[in-house]
C-alpha positions in Angstrom: -162.9 -83.7 72.1 -161.2 -86.9 71.0 -163.8 -89.0 72.9 -166.5 -87.1 71.1 -164.8 -87.7 67.8 -164.3 -91.4 68.5 -168.0 -91.8 69.3 -169.0 -89.8 66.2 -166.9 -92.1 64.0 -169.3 -95.0 64.7 -172.2 -93.1 63.2 -173.4 -94.1 59.8 -173.9 -90.5 58.7 -171.8 -88.6 57.9 -169.5 -91.5 57.0 -166.1 -90.8 58.7 -164.1 -92.7 56.0 -165.6 -90.5 53.3 -164.9 -87.4 55.4 -161.3 -88.5 55.6 -161.1 -89.0 51.9 -162.6 -85.6 51.2 -160.2 -84.1 53.7 -157.3 -85.7 52.0 -158.3 -84.3 48.7 -158.8 -80.8 50.3 -155.4 -80.7 51.9 -153.6 -82.1 48.8 -155.4 -79.3 46.8 -154.1 -76.7 49.3 -150.5 -78.0 49.0 -150.6 -78.2 45.2 -152.1 -74.7 44.9 -149.5 -73.3 47.3 -146.3 -75.0 46.2 -146.9 -75.9 42.5 -149.4 -73.5 41.1 -148.4 -70.6 43.3 -144.7 -70.7 44.0 -144.0 -72.6 40.7 -145.8 -70.0 38.6 -144.4 -67.1 40.6 -140.9 -68.4 40.2 -141.3 -68.8 36.5 -143.0 -65.4 36.0 -140.2 -63.7 38.0 -137.5 -65.1 35.7 -136.4 -68.0 37.9 -136.3 -71.7 37.3 -138.7 -73.9 39.2 -136.7 -77.1 39.6 -138.3 -79.1 42.4 -141.5 -79.4 44.4 -142.6 -81.0 47.7 -145.6 -80.6 50.0 -143.6 -78.3 52.3 -141.4 -76.3 50.0 -140.4 -75.7 46.4 -137.0 -75.0 44.9 -136.6 -72.0 42.7 -133.2 -71.2 41.1 -133.3 -67.5 41.8 -130.1 -66.6 39.8 -130.7 -63.4 38.0 -134.0 -62.6 39.8 -134.4 -59.1 41.1 -135.6 -58.4 44.7 -139.0 -57.7 43.3 -139.0 -61.0 41.5 -138.1 -62.8 44.7 -141.0 -61.0 46.4 -143.3 -62.2 43.7 -142.1 -65.7 44.0 -142.5 -65.8 47.8 -145.9 -64.2 47.8 -147.3 -66.3 44.9 -147.9 -69.4 47.1 -150.1 -67.5 49.5 -151.6 -65.4 46.7 -152.7 -68.6 44.9 -154.3 -69.9 48.1 -156.2 -66.7 48.6 -157.4 -66.7 45.0 -158.5 -70.3 44.8 -159.9 -70.3 48.4 -161.9 -67.2 47.7 -163.2 -68.6 44.4 -164.4 -71.8 46.2 -166.1 -69.7 48.9 -167.8 -67.7 46.3 -169.0 -70.9 44.6 -170.5 -72.1 47.8 -172.3 -68.9 48.3 -173.5 -68.3 44.8 -173.8 -71.8 43.2 -173.5 -74.5 45.8 -173.2 -78.1 44.3 -176.1 -80.5 44.9 -173.9 -83.4 46.0 -173.2 -82.9 49.7 -169.7 -84.5 49.6 -168.7 -82.2 46.8 -170.0 -79.3 48.9 -168.0 -80.7 51.9 -164.8 -80.7 49.7 -165.3 -77.1 48.6 -166.0 -76.1 52.2 -162.9 -77.9 53.6 -160.6 -76.8 50.7 -161.7 -73.2 50.9 -161.2 -73.0 54.7 -157.8 -74.7 54.7 -156.5 -72.5 51.9 -157.7 -69.2 53.5 -156.6 -70.2 57.0 -153.2 -71.3 55.7 -152.8 -68.0 53.7 -153.8 -65.9 56.7 -151.4 -67.9 59.0 -148.5 -67.4 56.7 -149.0 -63.7 56.5 -149.6 -63.1 60.2 -146.9 -65.4 61.5 -144.4 -64.6 58.8 -144.9 -60.9 59.4 -144.7 -61.3 63.2 -141.7 -63.6 63.4 -139.9 -63.2 60.1 -140.3 -66.8 59.2 -141.3 -68.8 56.1 -142.3 -67.1 52.8 -142.7 -63.7 54.4 -139.4 -63.8 56.2 -137.8 -64.1 52.7 -140.2 -61.4 51.4 -139.3 -58.9 54.2 -135.6 -59.6 53.7 -135.8 -58.1 50.1 -137.5 -54.9 51.2 -135.6 -51.7 51.9 -134.6 -51.5 55.6 -136.6 -48.4 56.2 -139.8 -50.2 55.1 -139.3 -53.6 56.8 -141.2 -52.8 60.0 -144.2 -51.3 58.0 -144.2 -54.3 55.6 -144.2 -56.8 58.5 -147.0 -54.9 60.3 -149.1 -54.8 57.1 -148.6 -58.6 56.7 -149.7 -59.2 60.3 -152.8 -57.1 59.9 -153.7 -58.6 56.5 -153.2 -62.2 57.8 -155.3 -61.6 60.9 -158.0 -60.1 58.7 -158.1 -63.1 56.5 -158.3 -65.5 59.4 -160.9 -63.3 61.1 -163.1 -63.3 58.0 -162.7 -67.0 57.3 -164.0 -68.1 60.8 -167.6 -66.8 60.4 -167.7 -67.7 56.7 -166.8 -71.3 57.5 -169.4 -71.5 60.2 -172.1 -70.1 58.1 -171.2 -72.3 55.1 -171.2 -75.4 57.2 -175.0 -75.0 57.9 -176.3 -76.7 54.8 -174.5 -79.9 55.9 -175.8 -80.0 59.4 -179.6 -80.0 59.5 -181.6 -78.9 62.5 -181.6 -81.9 64.9 -179.4 -81.2 67.8 -177.7 -84.6 68.4 -177.2 -85.0 64.6 -175.6 -81.6 64.4 -173.0 -82.4 67.1 -172.1 -85.6 65.3 -171.9 -84.0 61.9 -169.9 -81.0 62.8 -167.3 -83.2 64.6 -166.9 -85.7 61.7 -167.0 -83.1 58.9 -164.6 -80.7 60.6 -162.3 -82.7 62.9 -161.8 -85.8 60.7 -160.3 -83.7 57.8 -158.2 -81.6 60.1 -156.8 -84.3 62.4 -156.8 -87.1 59.9 -155.6 -85.3 56.8 -154.2 -82.0 57.9 -152.2 -83.4 60.8 -152.0 -87.1 60.2 -151.7 -87.5 56.4 -149.6 -84.4 55.6 -147.2 -85.1 58.5 -146.8 -88.8 57.6 -146.2 -88.1 53.9 -143.8 -85.2 54.5 -141.7 -87.6 56.6 -140.8 -89.2 53.2 -139.1 -86.0 52.0 -135.8 -87.0 50.5 -134.1 -83.7 51.2 -135.3 -82.9 54.7 -135.4 -86.4 56.0 -138.2 -88.0 58.2 -137.8 -85.8 61.3 -137.5 -82.4 59.6 -139.9 -83.3 56.9 -142.6 -84.3 59.4 -141.9 -81.3 61.6 -142.2 -79.0 58.6 -145.6 -80.3 57.6 -146.8 -80.4 61.2 -145.9 -76.7 61.6 -147.2 -75.7 58.1 -150.4 -77.6 57.9 -151.2 -78.6 61.5 -150.4 -75.1 63.0 -151.1 -73.2 59.8 -154.7 -74.5 59.6 -155.2 -75.0 63.4 -158.2 -72.6 63.1 -160.0 -75.1 61.0 -159.9 -77.5 63.9 -161.8 -75.0 66.0 -164.5 -74.3 63.5 -166.7 -77.3 64.5 -166.3 -76.4 68.1 -167.7 -72.9 67.5 -170.8 -74.1 65.5 -173.9 -73.8 67.6 -175.6 -77.0 68.7 -179.0 -75.5 67.7 -179.5 -74.2 64.1 -179.9 -70.5 63.4 -183.5 -69.4 62.6 -182.6 -69.4 58.9 -181.8 -73.2 59.0 -184.8 -74.2 61.2 -186.7 -77.0 59.6 -184.0 -77.8 57.1 -183.2 -81.6 57.1 -179.6 -82.8 57.0 -178.5 -84.1 53.6 -177.7 -87.8 53.3 -174.0 -88.2 53.6 -173.4 -92.0 53.6 -170.3 -93.7 52.2 -169.4 -92.4 48.7 -167.5 -94.8 46.5 -166.5 -92.0 44.2 -165.0 -89.9 46.9 -163.2 -92.9 48.4 -161.5 -93.4 45.0 -160.6 -89.6 45.0 -159.3 -89.9 48.5 -157.2 -92.9 47.7 -155.7 -91.1 44.8 -155.1 -88.0 47.0 -153.2 -90.1 49.6 -150.9 -91.4 46.8 -150.5 -87.9 45.5 -149.7 -86.6 49.0 -147.0 -89.3 49.3 -145.5 -88.4 45.9 -145.5 -84.7 46.7 -144.3 -85.3 50.3 -141.2 -87.2 49.0 -140.6 -84.5 46.4 -140.7 -84.2 42.7 -137.7 -82.9 40.7 -134.5 -81.5 42.3 -134.9 -80.5 45.9 -131.5 -78.9 46.2 -130.0 -76.2 46.2 -131.7 -73.2 47.9 -135.4 -73.6 48.5 -137.5 -70.5 48.0 -140.1 -71.5 50.6 -138.5 -73.7 53.2 -138.6 -72.0 56.6 -136.7 -74.8 58.3 -133.7 -74.1 56.1 -133.9 -70.4 55.9 
């Protein structure tokens, strides 16, 4: 797989550097939606005080929050990813953008958000970790088993639905020429996952001033690398030959984009700032499974 990806990186189209830039923007979007828009808003709505954010957890002062409020705060991160990811998917289906790199961004950002949301629910329900370990801890003891089972089923349903959607929605970027399709699906799928989801998010989380380099990097690797691992398999499941509906459709031009390189550079900086943390990262984090 890595040899194929290395060979594909020398192709002029799609440009791997732009694919990395788009992937960086997609993963930063996923982190901001989850931690800032999701947990931050959920914490505030539940009566807590959102005092600090990072790419792997946010800090909510839960003093005075009810158990229901804590559940709202913990679910809000995943809920925000489900909402935004579904909205992006609907946009690709109903009103796809003409610019192929903007299309690629919506495709990558929707997939990473939905895969992350599904992972959090399924793994949290199964093992009692992360957001949903906290969520289940606030539920009446007689309902814990049922709650965790529902989370597992819901999470697997989200992951199961996202796989075929991501494969179908990749088709407009691939064209109908077999060798070009192989190159395109590897660059457009694996460069964002390996370069941004694993590489960038892990490296920037190592800057976390509360967790430290080791725990910060491990937190991001588990959260983004494992949480969106399915995204890394999507290009491997895309057929080498186009489906009948795509036969005769030429691949869009996806050369180097100066605009997306600028967005990608800004996203790398943003990932570094969020990885290090903004605001107070202590005391008790609402969403840090390494410290729960």
